[in-house]
C-alpha positions as a printed Julia matrix, in Angstrom:
696×3 Matrix{Float64}:
  -0.07    0.01    0.02
   2.67    2.57    0.95
   4.91    2.04   -2.14
   1.96    2.52   -4.4
   1.0     5.69   -2.68
   4.64    6.79   -2.8
   4.91    6.4    -6.54
   1.65    8.2    -6.87
   2.66   11.17   -4.79
   5.93   11.41   -6.55
   4.22   11.75   -9.83
   1.75   14.28   -8.46
   4.61   16.36   -7.23
   6.28   16.16  -10.68
   3.07   17.28  -12.36
   2.64   20.18   -9.93
   6.29   21.43  -10.35
   7.17   20.42  -13.76
   7.64   22.89  -16.72
   4.62   23.56  -18.91
   5.36   25.6   -22.03
   2.38   26.23  -24.2
  -0.03   23.55  -25.41
   2.66   20.89  -25.51
   3.42   21.19  -21.88
  -0.26   20.93  -21.11
  -0.47   17.66  -23.02
   2.62   16.26  -21.31
   1.1    17.11  -18.07
  -2.18   15.37  -19.02
  -0.2    12.34  -19.94
   1.45   12.17  -16.63
  -1.9    12.65  -14.86
  -3.25    9.74  -16.88
  -0.31    7.57  -15.85
  -0.8     8.55  -12.2
  -4.49    7.55  -12.37
  -3.64    4.24  -13.92
  -1.11    3.42  -11.22
  -3.74    4.53   -8.67
  -6.57    2.5   -10.17
  -4.42   -0.78  -10.63
  -4.3    -1.85   -6.94
  -7.85   -0.96   -6.7
  -9.06   -3.04   -9.49
  -6.82   -5.94   -8.89
  -7.61   -5.92   -5.1
 -11.41   -5.55   -5.38
 -13.18   -8.73   -4.37
 -16.89   -9.7    -4.61
 -19.0   -10.72   -1.5
 -21.82  -12.74   -2.72
 -20.94  -14.73   -5.84
 -18.22  -17.21   -4.69
 -18.56  -20.79   -4.03
 -19.71  -22.18   -0.71
 -17.97  -24.35    1.72
 -19.17  -27.18    3.67
 -20.95  -26.8     7.04
 -21.53  -29.27    9.79
 -25.06  -31.0    10.06
 -27.88  -28.57   11.07
 -28.51  -30.16   14.36
 -24.95  -30.77   15.57
 -24.13  -29.02   18.88
 -22.46  -25.64   18.56
 -18.83  -25.48   18.67
 -18.15  -29.01   17.34
 -16.05  -29.46   14.2
 -17.65  -30.68   11.12
 -16.55  -34.23   10.04
 -16.81  -33.43    6.39
 -15.64  -30.75    3.99
 -18.06  -30.35    1.04
 -17.52  -26.99   -0.81
 -20.99  -26.96   -2.38
 -22.96  -28.03    0.62
 -25.54  -25.31    1.17
 -26.51  -23.85    4.49
 -29.17  -25.62    6.5
 -31.74  -22.8     7.33
 -34.91  -24.89    7.54
 -35.48  -24.32   11.24
 -34.45  -22.12   14.11
 -32.21  -24.96   15.36
 -30.57  -25.38   11.92
 -30.07  -21.58   11.44
 -28.53  -21.03   14.94
 -26.33  -24.13   14.57
 -25.22  -22.93   11.15
 -24.49  -19.49   12.27
 -22.34  -20.48   15.19
 -20.5   -23.12   13.17
 -19.68  -20.67   10.31
 -18.67  -18.12   12.74
 -16.22  -20.63   14.46
 -14.79  -21.7    11.08
 -14.24  -17.93   10.22
 -12.57  -17.11   13.51
 -10.4   -20.35   13.26
  -9.43  -19.44    9.66
  -8.56  -15.84   10.61
  -6.45  -16.93   13.64
  -4.46  -19.85   12.11
  -3.99  -18.74    8.43
  -4.68  -15.01    8.09
  -3.42  -13.46   11.35
   0.24  -13.63   10.77
   0.67  -13.72    6.91
  -2.41  -12.53    5.12
  -2.63  -12.68    1.43
  -5.07  -11.67   -1.32
  -6.23  -15.37   -1.81
  -6.72  -15.68    2.03
  -8.62  -12.38    2.17
 -10.94  -13.52   -0.54
 -11.66  -16.69    1.22
 -12.52  -14.85    4.48
 -14.66  -12.53    2.42
 -16.52  -15.5     1.14
 -17.24  -16.8     4.71
 -18.5   -13.41    5.71
 -20.87  -13.5     2.79
 -22.27  -16.83    3.92
 -22.91  -15.4     7.27
 -24.78  -12.42    5.88
 -27.03  -14.85    4.15
 -28.49  -15.83    7.66
 -29.49  -12.27    8.28
 -32.67  -10.38    7.06
 -31.11   -7.37    5.51
 -34.09   -6.32    3.47
 -34.57   -3.09    5.39
 -31.01   -2.0     4.83
 -30.06    0.07    1.85
 -28.38   -2.09   -0.75
 -25.28    0.25   -0.75
 -24.74   -0.51    2.99
 -25.85   -4.08    3.29
 -22.34   -5.65    3.32
 -21.08   -3.18    5.98
 -24.19   -3.43    8.2
 -24.52   -7.16    7.67
 -20.77   -7.8     8.77
 -21.21   -5.65   11.86
 -24.46   -7.27   12.89
 -23.17  -10.83   12.42
 -20.08  -10.27   14.6
 -22.27   -8.75   17.3
 -24.71  -11.55   17.28
 -21.91  -14.14   17.24
 -20.65  -12.48   20.38
 -24.15  -12.27   22.01
 -24.96  -15.98   21.3
 -21.51  -16.99   22.65
 -22.2   -15.21   25.92
 -25.85  -15.82   26.78
 -27.39  -18.95   27.93
 -29.08  -20.84   24.99
 -31.7   -23.38   25.38
 -30.71  -26.99   25.03
 -30.4   -28.07   21.35
 -33.38  -30.29   21.61
 -35.68  -27.45   22.95
 -34.87  -25.29   20.01
 -37.47  -25.9    17.32
 -36.28  -28.18   14.56
 -37.86  -28.96   11.22
 -40.59  -31.15   12.73
 -41.67  -28.35   15.17
 -41.86  -25.53   12.55
 -45.69  -26.07   12.02
 -46.37  -25.06   15.64
 -44.57  -21.76   15.88
 -46.23  -18.34   16.08
 -47.6   -16.71   12.89
 -46.04  -13.53   11.58
 -47.75  -11.36    8.9
 -46.24   -8.77    6.67
 -46.44   -4.93    7.4
 -49.16   -4.6     4.94
 -51.49   -6.35    7.3
 -52.5    -5.19   10.79
 -49.62   -5.42   13.2
 -49.46   -8.88   14.87
 -48.72   -9.6    18.44
 -45.09  -10.01   19.47
 -43.98  -13.4    18.64
 -43.02  -15.64   21.48
 -41.63  -19.08   22.2
 -45.02  -20.58   23.22
 -46.34  -22.83   20.65
 -49.92  -22.19   19.34
 -51.8   -25.47   19.48
 -53.26  -26.63   16.33
 -51.51  -24.09   14.16
 -50.2   -25.38   10.82
 -47.65  -23.45    8.75
 -49.28  -24.3     5.43
 -52.8   -23.22    6.62
 -51.32  -20.0     7.82
 -49.61  -19.3     4.5
 -52.94  -19.89    2.69
 -54.84  -17.67    5.09
 -52.27  -15.0     4.52
 -52.47  -15.25    0.78
 -56.21  -15.05    0.94
 -55.94  -11.75    2.88
 -53.56  -10.47    0.36
 -50.53  -10.34    2.72
 -47.55  -12.76    3.11
 -47.52  -14.8     6.15
 -44.77  -16.65    7.94
 -43.7   -18.06   11.3
 -41.11  -16.99   13.8
 -39.36  -18.1    17.06
 -37.67  -15.96   19.69
 -34.77  -17.1    21.93
 -36.22  -17.28   25.45
 -35.63  -14.27   27.65
 -34.22  -12.14   24.69
 -35.5   -10.12   21.89
 -33.42  -12.09   19.3
 -35.92  -13.44   16.79
 -35.81  -15.75   13.82
 -38.38  -15.4    11.13
 -39.11  -17.68    8.13
 -39.01  -15.88    4.83
 -42.38  -16.16    3.29
 -41.4   -15.58   -0.36
 -38.38  -14.63   -2.59
 -35.14  -16.4    -3.35
 -34.83  -17.36    0.27
 -38.35  -18.29    0.87
 -38.87  -21.0     3.49
 -35.47  -20.33    5.3
 -35.15  -18.93    8.84
 -33.12  -15.77    9.18
 -32.37  -13.47   12.08
 -35.12  -10.74   11.74
 -34.67   -7.2    10.44
 -35.37   -6.02   14.04
 -32.71   -8.2    15.41
 -30.16   -7.01   12.92
 -30.98   -3.28   13.7
 -30.52   -3.94   17.54
 -27.5    -6.25   17.31
 -25.07   -3.55   18.52
 -27.26   -2.69   21.46
 -27.64   -6.46   22.4
 -23.9    -6.71   22.39
 -23.33   -3.58   24.65
 -25.84   -5.13   27.18
 -23.81   -8.6    27.32
 -20.22   -7.6    26.69
 -19.49   -7.94   30.4
 -20.62  -11.44   30.52
 -18.06  -14.3    30.23
 -18.13  -16.66   27.29
 -20.22  -19.8    27.64
 -18.49  -21.49   24.63
 -15.13  -21.59   23.24
 -14.5   -18.91   20.51
 -11.31  -18.78   18.25
 -10.63  -14.99   18.91
 -12.05  -13.78   22.24
 -13.32  -10.19   22.46
 -12.99   -9.67   18.75
 -15.87   -7.3    18.74
 -13.84   -4.95   20.9
 -10.72   -5.46   18.92
 -12.22   -4.89   15.51
 -12.09   -1.16   15.96
  -8.4    -1.27   15.27
  -7.8    -4.57   13.58
  -8.04   -4.8     9.76
  -9.2    -8.5     9.07
 -10.34   -8.14    5.48
  -7.15   -6.64    4.03
  -3.78   -8.3     3.2
  -1.52   -5.18    3.09
  -1.4    -4.69    6.78
  -1.34   -7.94    8.73
  -3.31   -8.18   12.19
  -0.13   -9.32   13.78
   1.62   -6.21   12.8
  -1.34   -3.96   13.92
  -1.08   -5.74   17.38
   2.32   -4.22   17.6
   1.31   -0.63   16.96
   1.55    1.77   19.84
  -1.43    2.18   22.09
  -2.28    5.64   20.89
  -2.56    4.46   17.28
  -5.0     1.7    18.38
  -6.99    4.25   20.52
 -10.71    4.27   19.27
 -12.22    7.54   18.06
 -15.74    7.08   16.96
 -15.3     3.25   16.96
 -12.28    3.51   14.63
  -8.53    3.42   15.57
  -6.42    6.36   15.12
  -4.26    4.71   12.41
  -7.32    3.98   10.41
  -8.43    7.65   10.59
  -4.95    8.49    9.55
  -4.91    6.22    6.58
  -8.4     7.34    5.67
  -7.87   10.99    5.75
  -4.57   10.56    3.92
  -6.08    8.62    0.99
  -8.92   11.03    0.83
  -6.56   14.14    0.71
  -4.44   12.48   -1.87
  -7.53   11.76   -3.95
  -8.75   15.44   -3.66
  -5.29   16.7    -4.74
  -5.21   14.54   -7.74
  -8.79   15.71   -8.8
  -7.78   19.43   -8.13
  -4.72   19.04  -10.25
  -6.8    17.3   -13.07
  -9.44   19.93  -12.98
  -7.03   22.8   -13.09
  -5.37   21.11  -16.01
  -8.54   20.46  -17.93
  -9.79   23.96  -17.27
  -7.28   25.25  -19.71
  -9.08   23.59  -22.67
 -12.44   24.9   -21.96
 -11.92   28.14  -24.2
 -10.55   26.04  -27.04
 -12.37   26.47  -30.33
 -12.08   22.7   -31.02
 -15.27   21.21  -29.48
 -13.6    17.77  -29.32
 -10.78   19.12  -27.19
 -13.44   20.93  -24.95
 -14.89   17.51  -24.24
 -11.94   16.98  -21.82
 -13.96   18.82  -19.22
 -15.73   15.42  -18.65
 -12.6    13.83  -17.53
 -13.31   14.57  -13.91
 -16.76   13.02  -13.56
 -15.44   10.02  -15.71
 -12.61    9.47  -13.26
 -15.13    9.75  -10.27
 -17.39    7.18  -11.81
 -14.52    4.8   -12.45
 -12.49    5.33   -9.26
 -14.86    6.15   -6.33
 -16.39    2.9    -5.76
 -13.25    0.76   -6.31
 -11.46    3.22   -3.99
 -14.27    2.66   -1.3
 -14.15   -1.02   -1.74
 -10.4    -0.85   -1.38
 -10.56    1.16    1.8
 -13.12   -1.09    3.33
 -11.06   -4.11    2.48
  -7.66   -2.83    3.74
  -8.83   -0.9     6.72
 -12.04   -2.93    7.74
 -14.07    0.25    8.46
 -16.89   -0.8    10.89
 -20.1     0.61   12.24
 -21.42    4.13   11.25
 -18.01    5.04    9.6
 -18.02    2.01    7.38
 -21.69    2.51    6.37
 -21.23    6.26    5.88
 -18.11    5.78    3.55
 -20.21    3.4     1.56
 -23.14    5.52    1.25
 -21.04    8.55    0.4
 -19.18    6.63   -2.28
 -22.46    5.61   -3.88
 -23.85    9.25   -3.73
 -20.69   10.73   -5.19
 -20.42    8.01   -7.93
 -24.12    8.45   -8.93
 -23.87   12.26   -8.82
 -20.89   12.03  -11.29
 -23.13    9.71  -13.43
 -25.89   12.29  -13.29
 -23.36   15.06  -14.28
 -22.45   13.11  -17.31
 -26.02   12.14  -18.24
 -26.93   15.81  -18.13
 -24.0    17.54  -19.78
 -22.58   14.96  -22.2
 -25.58   14.71  -24.5
 -25.71   18.54  -25.02
 -21.91   18.66  -25.61
 -22.16   16.0   -28.4
 -25.24   17.56  -29.86
 -23.34   20.97  -30.04
 -20.53   19.12  -31.96
 -23.09   17.6   -34.34
 -24.64   21.13  -34.94
 -21.27   22.79  -35.59
 -20.05   19.99  -37.91
 -23.38   19.89  -39.87
 -25.16   22.53  -42.0
 -27.71   23.27  -39.21
 -27.65   27.01  -38.33
 -27.0    27.63  -34.82
 -30.15   29.73  -34.0
 -32.55   27.8   -36.24
 -35.45   25.8   -34.97
 -33.69   22.61  -36.15
 -30.69   23.47  -33.83
 -33.1    24.21  -30.98
 -34.86   21.0   -31.37
 -31.71   19.07  -31.43
 -30.71   20.78  -28.23
 -34.09   20.11  -26.78
 -33.65   16.41  -27.61
 -30.19   16.39  -25.99
 -31.79   18.05  -22.93
 -34.61   15.67  -22.73
 -32.13   12.72  -23.09
 -30.07   14.33  -20.23
 -33.17   14.81  -18.05
 -34.27   11.32  -18.66
 -30.76   10.17  -17.72
 -30.77   12.3   -14.58
 -34.03   10.81  -13.49
 -32.8     7.2   -14.1
 -29.7     7.88  -12.22
 -31.81    9.31   -9.41
 -34.06    6.28   -9.28
 -31.03    3.89   -9.25
 -29.47    6.09   -6.33
 -32.56    6.13   -4.3
 -33.09    2.39   -4.79
 -29.47    1.76   -3.74
 -30.09    3.98   -0.65
 -33.15    1.89    0.26
 -36.06    4.11   -0.91
 -39.27    2.3    -1.99
 -39.41    2.49   -5.83
 -43.2     2.41   -6.06
 -43.65    5.33   -3.91
 -41.12    7.26   -5.84
 -42.89    6.44   -9.1
 -46.26    7.54   -7.68
 -44.66   10.67   -6.24
 -43.05   11.35   -9.66
 -46.3    10.91  -11.47
 -48.13   13.29   -9.07
 -45.38   15.87   -9.4
 -45.5    15.51  -13.13
 -49.1    16.34  -13.15
 -48.54   19.38  -11.01
 -45.7    20.62  -13.13
 -47.71   20.09  -16.28
 -50.51   22.31  -14.93
 -48.05   24.94  -13.87
 -46.29   25.08  -17.15
 -49.4    24.97  -19.37
 -48.09   27.98  -21.26
 -44.79   26.54  -21.88
 -46.24   23.31  -23.21
 -48.38   25.46  -25.61
 -45.36   27.21  -26.84
 -43.67   23.92  -27.11
 -46.61   22.5   -29.31
 -46.05   25.68  -31.33
 -42.47   24.97  -31.92
 -43.36   21.49  -33.12
 -45.87   23.13  -35.59
 -43.21   25.59  -36.77
 -40.78   22.69  -37.1
 -43.18   20.63  -39.18
 -44.53   23.42  -41.42
 -41.32   25.48  -41.66
 -43.06   28.7   -42.72
 -39.78   30.62  -41.94
 -36.19   29.87  -41.24
 -33.46   31.97  -39.45
 -32.51   34.85  -41.87
 -35.83   34.98  -43.71
 -37.6    38.27  -44.09
 -41.2    38.04  -43.6
 -44.52   39.83  -42.5
 -46.62   38.41  -39.79
 -50.04   39.08  -38.36
 -53.11   40.8   -39.78
 -51.65   44.27  -40.16
 -49.9    44.11  -43.64
 -49.78   47.81  -44.33
 -47.03   49.66  -46.27
 -45.32   50.81  -42.94
 -43.63   47.51  -42.47
 -44.09   47.73  -38.65
 -45.14   43.87  -38.69
 -42.24   42.66  -40.74
 -38.72   41.78  -40.08
 -35.87   39.43  -40.4
 -36.03   36.09  -38.33
 -32.92   35.97  -35.93
 -33.72   32.98  -33.96
 -36.56   30.28  -33.46
 -36.34   28.87  -30.07
 -38.39   26.32  -28.19
 -40.49   29.05  -26.44
 -40.27   32.18  -28.64
 -39.19   33.54  -31.97
 -37.1    36.76  -32.36
 -37.51   39.0   -35.42
 -35.29   42.07  -36.23
 -37.52   44.83  -37.64
 -36.51   47.18  -40.46
 -36.11   50.0   -37.9
 -33.57   47.53  -36.05
 -36.12   46.84  -33.26
 -36.37   43.38  -31.74
 -39.61   41.7   -31.47
 -40.16   38.49  -29.44
 -43.33   36.47  -30.14
 -44.26   33.28  -28.17
 -44.37   30.34  -30.64
 -47.9    29.46  -29.5
 -48.94   32.88  -31.01
 -46.52   32.93  -33.83
 -47.67   29.45  -35.15
 -51.31   30.83  -35.49
 -50.46   34.14  -37.37
 -50.58   34.78  -41.06
 -46.99   34.7   -42.07
 -45.67   36.03  -45.58
 -42.28   34.82  -46.27
 -40.54   37.17  -48.68
 -37.27   35.29  -48.71
 -38.78   32.13  -50.42
 -39.72   34.27  -53.43
 -37.74   33.34  -56.6
 -38.65   36.75  -58.04
 -39.64   40.15  -56.92
 -42.24   42.04  -58.83
 -41.37   45.61  -60.14
 -44.59   47.38  -60.91
 -44.79   51.26  -61.82
 -46.86   53.53  -64.09
 -45.32   56.07  -66.38
 -47.35   59.36  -66.92
 -46.55   60.81  -70.47
 -47.75   64.06  -71.87
 -50.83   64.17  -74.02
 -48.81   65.68  -76.91
 -47.24   62.32  -77.43
 -48.3    60.87  -80.73
 -49.36   57.28  -81.31
 -46.24   56.24  -83.18
 -44.11   58.04  -80.56
 -45.95   55.96  -77.99
 -45.42   52.73  -80.01
 -41.75   53.47  -80.34
 -41.42   54.06  -76.53
 -43.17   50.84  -75.73
 -41.09   48.81  -78.05
 -37.82   50.41  -76.83
 -38.69   49.8   -73.31
 -39.56   46.14  -73.97
 -36.2    45.7   -75.86
 -34.44   46.92  -72.9
 -36.19   44.62  -70.44
 -35.84   41.63  -72.63
 -32.14   42.27  -72.97
 -31.69   43.03  -69.18
 -30.01   39.98  -67.5
 -31.89   40.38  -64.11
 -35.4    40.52  -65.68
 -37.05   37.06  -65.49
 -39.95   37.53  -68.04
 -39.46   36.46  -71.53
 -42.26   38.76  -72.61
 -42.11   41.81  -70.13
 -45.53   43.54  -69.6
 -45.07   47.11  -70.9
 -48.5    48.27  -71.98
 -50.44   51.49  -72.83
 -52.8    51.27  -69.69
 -55.1    54.16  -70.5
 -55.68   57.89  -69.81
 -55.3    59.76  -66.66
 -56.55   63.32  -65.88
 -53.42   64.82  -67.15
 -51.22   62.09  -68.66
 -51.06   59.02  -70.93
 -50.51   56.02  -68.62
 -47.99   53.26  -69.38
 -47.82   50.38  -66.94
 -44.57   48.44  -66.47
 -44.77   45.05  -64.79
 -41.76   42.65  -64.75
 -40.31   39.95  -62.3
 -36.73   40.64  -61.1
 -34.45   37.66  -60.45
 -33.67   38.29  -56.65
 -35.18   37.81  -53.27
 -32.93   40.3   -51.5
 -34.74   43.66  -51.01
 -31.48   45.95  -51.16
 -30.5    44.16  -54.46
 -34.12   44.61  -55.81
 -34.0    48.24  -55.23
 -30.63   48.65  -56.91
 -31.89   46.72  -60.1
 -35.14   48.91  -60.1
 -32.99   52.02  -59.96
 -30.98   50.92  -63.0
 -34.18   50.12  -64.84
 -35.78   53.48  -64.01
 -32.59   55.31  -65.32
 -32.8    53.38  -68.63
 -36.54   54.11  -68.95
 -35.86   57.75  -68.35
 -33.38   57.9   -71.14
 -35.66   55.96  -73.37
 -38.65   58.52  -72.77
 -36.4    61.38  -73.64
 -34.94   59.7   -76.59
 -38.47   59.1   -77.88
 -39.23   62.7   -78.11
 -41.75   62.97  -75.34
 -41.56   63.71  -71.77
 -43.22   62.93  -68.35
 -46.53   64.72  -67.46
 -47.27   66.38  -64.17
 -50.5    65.82  -62.24
 -51.47   69.52  -62.61
 -52.82   71.98  -64.86
 -50.42   73.98  -67.17
 -51.25   77.53  -67.93
 -49.12   78.86  -70.88
 -48.44   82.62  -70.78
 -45.67   82.33  -73.55
 -45.09   80.46  -76.74
 -44.49   76.85  -75.94
 -41.65   75.26  -77.71
 -43.62   71.99  -77.75
 -41.94   68.66  -78.31
 -38.94   67.73  -80.41
 -40.28   67.52  -83.79
 -37.13   65.99  -85.18
 -37.08   63.21  -82.68
 -40.79   62.73  -83.36
 -40.3    62.18  -87.05
 -37.39   59.72  -86.45
 -39.57   57.72  -84.08
 -42.58   57.72  -86.46
 -40.1    56.64  -89.32
 -39.02   53.65  -87.21
 -42.56   52.61  -86.74
 -43.43   52.88  -90.43
 -40.33   50.72  -91.21
 -41.59   48.07  -88.78
 -44.92   48.05  -90.42
 -43.71   47.94  -93.87
 -41.36   45.03  -92.95
 -44.21   43.27  -91.09
 -42.1    43.46  -88.04
 -44.28   45.43  -85.78
 -43.81   43.89  -82.31
 -47.44   44.17  -81.21
 -48.99   42.62  -79.27
 -45.81   40.57  -78.57
 -42.3    40.05  -79.88
 -41.68   37.26  -82.13
 -39.37   34.39  -81.1
 -36.59   35.61  -83.33
 -36.76   39.12  -81.98
 -36.71   37.84  -78.41
 -33.71   35.65  -79.16
 -31.85   38.69  -80.98
 -32.56   40.93  -78.01
 -31.6    38.56  -75.19
 -28.7    39.88  -72.9
 -28.07   42.87  -75.31
 -28.37   45.23  -72.44
 -25.37   45.61  -70.09
 -26.11   45.27  -66.23
 -24.57   46.76  -64.25
 -24.95   49.82  -66.54
 -22.19   51.24  -68.61
 -19.75   53.04  -66.56
 -20.18   50.93  -63.5
 -17.16   49.09  -61.97
 -18.58   45.63  -62.72
 -20.16   46.61  -66.21
 -19.14   44.57  -69.29
 -20.09   47.42  -71.7
């Protein structure tokens, strides 16, 4: 034990004082810490033994007098627990064998194999105790303590003669005991109930819906043996749960009495506070030579045990502290896989804490409340580390998946994936909590019932959150918008764009939109999923629609020329989607001729749409001027001087073009021919001439 701890302490000091330069130094330090953990784990894993899964050794016949040596040795011979006489005889016989084995073979030269055999014998003794009311995590410790105390008590008190202890034939006349689900029965005694049959009692108990059994109490004591009614040990007589709970009290009341039978190790119950009878690193013979102050009992544990326990605990805390400080350097790393190193500490806790607890119990033989407390603390810490992993690890792995996939970080898909990870984490934590509570002895059915009632209460209190969650599922299924989409929402769809904006995030509870005026609007998903939503970002084209107002002096041929020229420009424009742009003489206004222009622009980005519209408007402006006409104003014009009128020369040129089209039967009304559209396609330069990106 000491050399292993020395090596580990040396490595820890090297890690603390060694040079660390940059990331390479940190990696080297991590390697040394991993090596230290392996060296620390190796004696724990190799030295851990099991309590209840080993082969059984032979026992003496059930009705043989206590203290006599068994004449045979059959390793697979089961314990005889069919009657109170058989159980008491077997209990004392196994206790004698265990004490003789510890005194003759284990005392001076212990080894791992001998400690394993001694552990097997202790497991056989625990089979004779009713430990059903003890938390599973502490059954081994409590069972060992109770067995030693009961062995000492039975060796000091006056037991009835062997023939007066009920054997297999007298079992049917013992007092009836029912389970706690029925009304409390009278305290069982040694007086037989005439006419009572155990089979009839069992049938009667089953008819009442409870488990019935029989019991026998040692005269003038409260030590009771009860026959197990059902389960793996059904039909066997065990020391009752009440007897196990009061075993230490029984011993304190009889410890001053002399022994009434020969025992291999007298006064062992008083010596076990400083002896270590389960481990092999510190022999009991060596412990006997310790100074008196080291064997002094403090809270039923010797000073040397407290020293070793505190030293191991301090060393373990130092290793965890160094590991945590080293891992903390990687938390800010941009590499998510490297950031997973923060889970090293809980993984180490899950892997090490229970083997370390078993190692300490075996080598130090912790007893009474200290042993049970260490076992329960190890269980709690181990399961809390498991809960830590169950809660944090799914979210971390999901974040890695989101970052490595094409899912946007603030999209609904990402939030749903995170929600799934959190749900898995919550289910994992609940599962770990149920496992921990069952290990601590809490009733599972009561926990399930309480969890169900608590779930209903939480559901009623979180009704609004559940509505938002259902709304999130509707948004996920329909996908009306995604993060980055520009949309309008609600009934108010005026031109002021007050209920329009760009989607910034879609969470599990609400959706956030950034308005045109840079204001942030948050809408609960339950409301947002029921609104009318217009998604502008899903458009393939954006509509350009405007009306030109021309002066009434414009002649018919001028107007035809203007319409054809604008159409040619739009057909040749690379950002106009229409093969046949809609440029039509729409009618007569109060003070102008109306020409309607309606085309689709190949973009869904509003800033780009406005830039393309601007380019088209400039080209239309030049075409109107080149046609010899002009724009009209929505007002009356009163002429006080001679009006120069329109450009007659340009008018004649435009009219000549129209007459040429008519003579050649190429008048592009009502539509361009296929040849004309093909000849005009992409003949207009965009961006316009003179722009940095223009090809003209």
